[in-house]
C-alpha positions in Angstrom: -36.3 -57.2 32.7 -37.5 -59.9 35.1 -39.8 -62.4 33.3 -42.1 -65.0 34.8 -42.5 -67.4 31.8 -46.0 -68.4 33.0 -47.3 -64.8 32.5 -46.3 -64.3 28.9 -47.4 -66.2 25.7 -45.6 -69.4 24.9 -44.5 -67.9 21.6 -42.7 -65.1 23.4 -41.0 -67.7 25.6 -40.0 -69.5 22.4 -38.5 -66.3 21.0 -36.4 -65.7 24.1 -35.2 -69.4 24.1 -34.4 -69.4 20.4 -32.6 -66.1 20.6 -30.5 -67.1 23.7 -29.7 -70.8 23.3 -27.5 -70.5 20.2 -25.9 -71.4 17.9 -27.8 -74.7 17.9 -26.9 -77.7 15.8 -29.4 -78.9 13.3 -30.7 -82.4 13.2 -32.0 -83.0 9.7 -34.4 -85.9 10.4 -35.6 -88.4 7.8 -38.4 -90.8 8.5 -41.0 -92.9 6.8 -44.6 -93.6 7.7 -46.2 -97.0 7.8 -46.8 -96.9 4.1 -43.1 -96.2 3.4 -43.6 -92.6 2.4 -40.5 -90.5 3.2 -40.4 -87.4 5.2 -37.6 -84.9 5.8 -37.5 -82.0 8.3 -34.9 -80.0 10.2 -34.9 -79.6 14.0 -32.7 -77.2 15.9 -33.7 -78.5 19.3 -31.3 -81.3 18.7 -28.1 -82.7 20.3 -25.9 -85.6 21.2 -26.5 -87.4 24.5 -23.7 -89.9 25.1 -21.4 -92.3 23.3 -22.1 -95.5 25.3 -24.6 -96.5 24.0 -24.3 -93.9 21.2 -27.4 -91.7 21.6 -28.9 -88.6 20.0 -32.1 -86.7 20.7 -34.3 -84.2 18.9 -37.4 -82.3 20.0 -40.3 -81.9 17.6 -42.7 -79.2 18.8 -46.5 -79.1 18.4 -47.4 -76.9 15.5 -48.8 -73.6 16.6 -51.0 -73.2 13.5 -53.2 -76.2 14.0 -52.1 -77.7 17.3 -51.1 -81.0 15.7 -48.0 -83.1 16.0 -45.5 -82.9 13.1 -45.3 -85.8 10.7 -41.8 -86.6 12.0 -43.1 -87.3 15.4 -46.0 -89.4 14.1 -43.6 -91.4 12.0 -41.1 -92.2 14.8 -44.0 -93.2 17.0 -45.2 -95.6 14.4 -42.0 -97.0 13.1 -39.4 -96.4 15.9 -36.8 -95.4 13.4 -35.1 -92.3 12.0 -31.9 -91.0 10.4 -30.0 -87.8 11.4 -28.4 -86.1 8.4 -25.8 -83.5 9.2 -26.4 -80.0 7.6 -23.5 -78.3 5.9 -23.0 -75.1 3.9 -23.6 -77.0 0.7 -27.0 -78.4 1.9 -28.2 -75.3 3.7 -30.6 -74.2 0.9 -32.1 -77.6 0.6 -32.5 -78.0 4.4 -34.4 -74.7 4.4 -36.6 -75.9 1.6 -37.4 -79.1 3.5 -38.7 -77.1 6.5 -41.9 -76.4 4.5 -45.1 -77.2 6.4 -47.0 -79.6 4.2 -49.4 -82.6 4.3 -48.1 -86.1 5.1 -48.0 -87.2 1.5 -45.7 -84.3 0.5 -42.2 -85.4 -0.6 -39.7 -83.0 0.9 -36.8 -84.8 -0.7 -38.3 -84.1 -4.2 -39.2 -80.6 -3.3 -35.7 -79.7 -2.1 -34.0 -81.5 -5.0 -32.4 -84.1 -2.8 -31.4 -87.7 -3.5 -32.7 -90.6 -1.4 -29.9 -93.0 -0.3 -30.8 -96.4 1.2 -29.9 -97.0 4.9 -28.2 -100.1 6.3 -30.0 -100.7 9.6 -33.3 -98.8 9.3 -36.0 -98.2 6.7 -35.9 -94.3 6.5 -33.6 -93.1 3.7 -30.6 -90.9 4.1 -29.9 -87.6 2.4 -27.2 -88.6 -0.1 -25.9 -85.0 -0.3 -25.2 -84.9 3.5 -21.6 -86.2 4.4 -22.6 -87.7 7.7 -25.6 -89.8 8.7 -26.7 -91.5 11.9 -29.2 -94.3 11.6 -31.2 -94.5 14.8 -33.7 -96.7 16.6 -36.1 -94.9 19.0 -35.1 -95.6 22.6 -37.7 -93.5 24.3 -40.2 -90.7 23.5 -40.9 -88.3 26.4 -44.0 -86.1 25.9 -43.7 -82.8 27.6 -46.9 -81.2 26.4 -49.2 -82.0 23.5 -50.6 -78.4 23.3 -49.3 -75.6 20.9 -45.8 -74.6 22.1 -45.3 -78.0 23.7 -43.3 -80.9 22.4 -41.6 -84.2 22.9 -38.1 -85.5 23.4 -37.2 -88.3 20.9 -34.2 -90.2 22.1 -32.5 -92.5 19.6 -29.8 -95.2 19.8 -27.4 -95.0 16.9 -27.2 -98.3 15.0 -25.0 -97.2 12.1 -22.8 -94.3 11.1 -22.0 -93.2 7.5 -19.2 -90.6 6.9 -17.6 -89.5 3.7 -13.9 -90.0 3.6 -13.3 -86.3 2.7 -14.6 -85.1 6.1 -12.5 -87.6 8.2 -9.1 -87.2 9.7 -8.0 -90.8 10.5 -10.6 -93.2 11.9 -12.5 -91.0 14.4 -11.8 -87.3 13.9 -13.9 -85.0 11.9 -12.2 -82.4 9.6 -14.2 -79.3 10.5 -12.9 -77.3 7.5 -14.1 -80.1 5.2 -17.4 -80.6 6.9 -18.4 -76.9 7.0 -21.3 -77.4 9.4 -24.1 -74.8 9.8 -25.7 -73.7 13.1 -29.2 -72.3 13.7 -29.7 -68.8 15.1 -33.0 -67.1 15.6 -35.7 -66.2 13.0 -34.3 -66.9 9.6 -30.6 -66.7 10.8 -27.9 -69.3 10.4 -24.2 -69.3 11.0 -21.0 -70.8 9.6 -18.2 -72.2 11.7 -15.5 -69.8 10.4 -14.0 -68.2 13.5 -12.5 -71.0 15.6 -11.2 -70.4 19.2 -8.9 -73.1 20.4 -8.2 -73.5 24.2 -6.5 -76.2 26.3 -8.8 -77.8 28.9 -7.6 -77.7 32.5 -5.9 -80.9 33.6 -8.0 -83.3 35.6 -7.4 -83.3 39.4 -9.4 -86.5 40.0 -8.4 -90.1 39.6 -9.1 -92.3 36.7 -9.2 -91.4 33.0 -10.4 -88.0 32.0 
């Protein structure tokens, strides 16, 4: 098949993207609105950007049902803060529950049976049950399109990192077998990291540090 993406519905383009770009890490984003009400939602259009300064991004899409921005995007626009909570096998069911589409005053923490933990540098709470959290301040929000199927890129600078001792090897290495992260596939599919392929990277042939 040869496909011109401008000739098919945006939902079809989404299905092709979501079924090809995988597995995707999940950014479980907690925010608050201007009244301090918490919100929690997962985003699989999520990734790390760089380590200097430490930066993450996630991409909230415009809802197809009503063409409106998600509460998470409204909250980060208003407060310029968010927390990324890492999803694991133990929190998978709760993460899925928190993906419910609901009004702004709906408490996803309560609905998913999760515990709010205070943050150090930002107002949004952390998911206590998650073993790793990144407290972030919004650096930039890039709007791609505000119509259904469109979305924004939210870029955040990491201000503080929380990690449980049990998922750490030394000061700066994550124990994958202890963390048990989960990846997003297409539809209702998710995956575990249980089949690891280790390879040695080619040695650098340019000057300076690799």
